[in-house]
C-alpha positions as CSV (number, residue, x, y, z in Angstrom):
1,M,-23.8,81.7,118.5
2,K,-26.9,79.7,117.8
3,K,-27.8,78.3,114.3
4,G,-30.5,80.9,113.7
5,H,-28.0,83.8,114.4
6,Y,-25.7,82.5,111.7
7,L,-28.4,82.3,109.2
8,F,-29.6,85.9,110.0
9,L,-26.0,87.2,109.7
10,L,-25.4,85.4,106.4
11,G,-28.7,86.7,105.0
12,F,-27.9,90.3,106.1
13,L,-24.4,90.2,104.6
14,S,-25.5,88.8,101.2
15,S,-28.7,90.9,100.8
16,N,-27.0,94.1,99.7
17,P,-23.4,93.8,98.6
18,V,-23.4,97.1,96.7
19,S,-23.0,100.5,98.3
20,A,-26.2,102.5,98.4
21,N,-24.4,105.4,96.6
22,A,-23.1,103.3,93.7
23,P,-24.8,103.8,90.3
24,I,-27.1,101.0,89.2
25,V,-26.0,99.8,85.7
26,P,-28.5,98.2,83.4
27,T,-28.5,94.4,82.9
28,G,-28.9,92.6,79.7
29,E,-26.8,95.0,77.7
30,N,-23.3,96.5,77.7
31,P,-23.5,99.6,79.9
32,V,-20.0,100.8,78.8
33,W,-19.7,103.5,76.1
34,A,-16.7,105.2,74.6
35,V,-15.9,107.8,71.9
36,G,-12.7,109.2,70.5
37,G,-11.3,111.2,67.7
38,E,-9.8,114.5,66.7
39,Q,-11.2,117.9,66.9
40,T,-10.2,121.2,65.3
41,S,-10.5,124.6,67.0
42,G,-13.9,126.1,67.5
43,Q,-16.0,123.0,66.6
44,T,-18.9,121.9,68.8
45,I,-19.4,118.2,68.5
46,S,-22.0,115.9,70.1
47,L,-20.3,113.0,71.7
48,I,-23.2,110.8,73.0
49,T,-26.9,111.1,73.6
50,A,-28.2,109.4,76.7
51,P,-31.0,107.0,75.9
52,S,-34.4,108.0,77.2
53,Q,-34.4,105.2,79.8
54,Y,-30.8,105.8,81.1
55,D,-28.6,108.5,82.4
56,V,-25.0,108.6,81.1
57,L,-21.9,109.1,83.3
58,V,-18.6,110.3,82.0
59,T,-16.0,108.3,84.0
60,D,-12.8,108.7,82.0
61,V,-11.3,111.4,79.8
62,V,-8.0,111.7,77.9
63,F,-7.0,114.8,75.9
64,S,-3.8,115.6,74.1
65,I,-2.6,118.4,71.8
66,T,-0.1,118.1,69.0
67,G,1.6,120.8,67.0
68,Y,4.3,123.3,67.3
69,A,3.7,127.1,67.2
70,G,7.3,127.8,66.6
71,G,9.4,130.5,68.2
72,A,8.5,131.4,71.8
73,N,4.8,130.6,71.3
74,S,3.3,127.6,73.0
75,C,0.3,125.7,71.8
76,V,-2.7,126.0,74.1
77,A,-6.0,124.2,74.2
78,T,-9.2,124.9,76.2
79,I,-11.8,122.1,76.3
80,R,-15.3,122.4,77.6
81,L,-17.8,119.5,78.2
82,N,-21.4,120.7,78.3
83,D,-24.7,119.1,78.1
84,N,-27.0,120.1,75.2
85,T,-28.9,122.5,77.6
86,G,-25.8,124.6,78.1
87,N,-24.8,123.3,81.5
88,L,-21.0,123.3,81.9
89,L,-19.9,119.9,83.2
90,A,-16.1,120.3,83.1
91,S,-13.4,122.5,81.6
92,Y,-9.8,121.6,80.9
93,R,-6.7,123.4,79.7
94,L,-3.6,122.1,78.0
95,A,-0.3,123.7,77.0
96,S,2.4,122.4,74.7
97,R,6.0,121.7,75.6
98,D,7.7,123.8,73.0
99,M,8.9,126.4,75.5
100,V,11.6,123.9,76.6
101,N,14.0,125.1,73.9
102,Y,13.7,128.7,75.1
103,G,14.4,128.3,78.8
104,G,10.8,128.0,79.9
105,G,9.2,125.2,81.9
106,I,7.6,122.0,80.6
107,S,3.8,122.2,80.4
108,P,1.6,119.1,80.1
109,T,0.4,118.0,76.7
110,V,-1.9,115.2,78.0
111,I,-4.7,115.2,80.5
112,S,-5.8,111.7,81.6
113,H,-8.4,111.7,84.4
114,T,-10.8,109.2,86.0
115,Y,-13.8,110.6,87.9
116,R,-14.8,108.6,91.0
117,A,-18.5,109.6,90.7
118,G,-18.7,110.6,87.1
119,L,-20.1,113.6,85.2
120,P,-23.8,113.1,84.8
121,I,-25.8,113.5,81.6
122,A,-29.6,113.2,82.1
123,A,-31.6,110.7,80.1
124,G,-32.4,112.2,76.7
125,N,-29.7,114.8,76.9
126,S,-26.4,114.9,74.9
127,L,-22.8,115.4,75.9
128,E,-21.1,118.1,73.8
129,M,-17.5,119.2,73.5
130,V,-16.1,122.5,72.3
131,S,-12.5,123.3,72.1
132,T,-10.2,126.2,71.2
133,V,-6.8,125.1,70.0
134,S,-4.0,127.7,69.1
135,C,-2.1,125.2,66.8
136,G,-2.2,121.6,65.8
137,G,-5.2,119.6,66.8
138,L,-6.9,118.1,69.8
139,S,-7.1,114.3,70.2
140,Y,-9.6,112.9,72.7
141,S,-11.0,109.7,74.3
142,I,-14.0,109.8,76.6
143,S,-15.8,106.9,78.1
144,G,-18.3,106.1,80.8
145,L,-21.4,104.1,81.7
146,K,-25.1,104.0,81.2
147,V,-26.9,104.0,84.5
148,H,-30.5,104.0,85.8
149,P,-31.7,107.5,86.7
């Protein structure tokens, strides 16, 4: 190859190292956000509001339930992530392990999930979580990125 061909190839390879489908994160500030805590049954809580200039992506979620219903009853939790306009983004269900002593199977008590593309919340909108828990409480950790719309 001639010298000019090498320069063209080098310029082409270095001009766009990021996939066209990858989200564009803002520069000059930390694009990462995270929230966590505990929630009781029936509460609707606002987790994060996307700034007016950025969308927000949920990239990681961890949910766990604690508590023991006693007897042959298992603890069950249903979790919904919505935006503040009412759009359902994701729904999860957990069941406790207390059926082990009564010959039943072992159900998960933890959900830990990483989304490849993320759950989008449009600029200016909020991410809300509502849960129904039959006993004990729900612990959560949710994180993501701020991205350009």
